[in-house]
C-alpha positions as CSV (number, residue, x, y, z in Angstrom):
1,S,-13.8,0.6,15.5
2,G,-17.2,1.3,13.9
3,Y,-19.4,4.0,12.5
4,F,-20.5,6.8,14.8
5,S,-22.7,9.9,14.7
6,S,-21.0,13.2,15.5
7,S,-22.3,13.2,19.1
8,Q,-21.2,9.6,19.7
9,L,-17.7,10.5,18.3
10,Y,-17.6,13.5,20.5
11,N,-18.2,11.4,23.6
12,I,-15.6,8.7,22.5
13,L,-13.0,11.4,22.0
14,D,-13.9,13.2,25.2
15,N,-13.4,9.9,27.1
16,F,-10.2,9.2,25.3
17,F,-8.7,12.6,26.1
18,N,-9.7,12.4,29.7
19,V,-7.6,9.3,30.1
20,H,-4.9,10.2,27.6
21,R,-4.1,13.9,28.5
22,P,-2.6,15.6,25.4
23,I,0.8,17.2,25.8
24,N,1.6,18.0,22.1
25,F,0.0,17.5,18.7
26,K,1.7,18.0,15.4
27,F,-0.6,17.7,12.4
28,A,-0.3,18.1,8.6
29,I,-3.0,18.1,5.9
30,R,-2.4,16.8,2.4
31,R,-4.6,16.8,-0.6
32,S,-4.5,13.8,-3.0
33,D,-6.9,13.8,-6.0
34,N,-9.6,15.6,-4.2
35,N,-9.3,13.2,-1.2
36,P,-7.7,15.3,1.5
37,Y,-6.3,13.6,4.5
38,G,-4.3,14.5,7.6
39,F,-1.8,12.8,9.8
40,G,0.2,13.6,12.8
41,T,1.7,12.6,16.1
42,L,-0.1,12.9,19.4
43,T,2.0,13.0,22.5
44,Y,0.0,12.4,25.6
45,E,0.3,11.4,29.3
46,N,-1.1,8.1,30.4
47,K,-0.8,7.1,34.1
48,G,2.1,9.5,34.5
49,R,4.0,8.2,31.5
50,K,4.6,10.2,28.3
51,E,3.5,8.2,25.2
52,T,2.9,8.8,21.5
53,A,0.2,7.8,19.0
54,Q,-0.2,8.2,15.3
55,V,-3.4,10.0,14.2
56,Y,-4.8,9.7,10.7
57,I,-7.9,11.5,9.4
58,S,-9.5,11.2,6.0
59,L,-11.9,14.0,4.9
60,R,-14.8,14.0,2.5
61,Q,-16.3,17.0,0.8
62,Q,-19.9,17.8,1.7
63,G,-21.1,20.8,-0.2
64,D,-18.6,23.6,0.4
65,N,-17.2,22.0,3.5
66,Y,-15.1,19.0,4.4
67,I,-16.2,16.5,7.1
68,I,-14.2,13.7,8.8
69,A,-14.9,10.5,7.0
70,Q,-12.5,8.3,9.0
71,L,-10.4,8.9,12.2
72,T,-7.8,6.4,13.3
73,I,-5.6,6.6,16.4
74,K,-2.8,4.0,16.6
């Protein structure tokens, strides 16, 4: 939990995915009053066991592009 730069987030996610090897990821993006968000289910392997986590991403518009404002993996 916290606020991170893009390079810090890259390292955090890289470490996460090195431990939790992704098997499958289903993701959907929704738009709600100019506040797009995404959600999905991540299936991954952890110590030889298949597990799942819920992934939530909220986006924010910056110019003509969208950037990740918040990322939650539960």
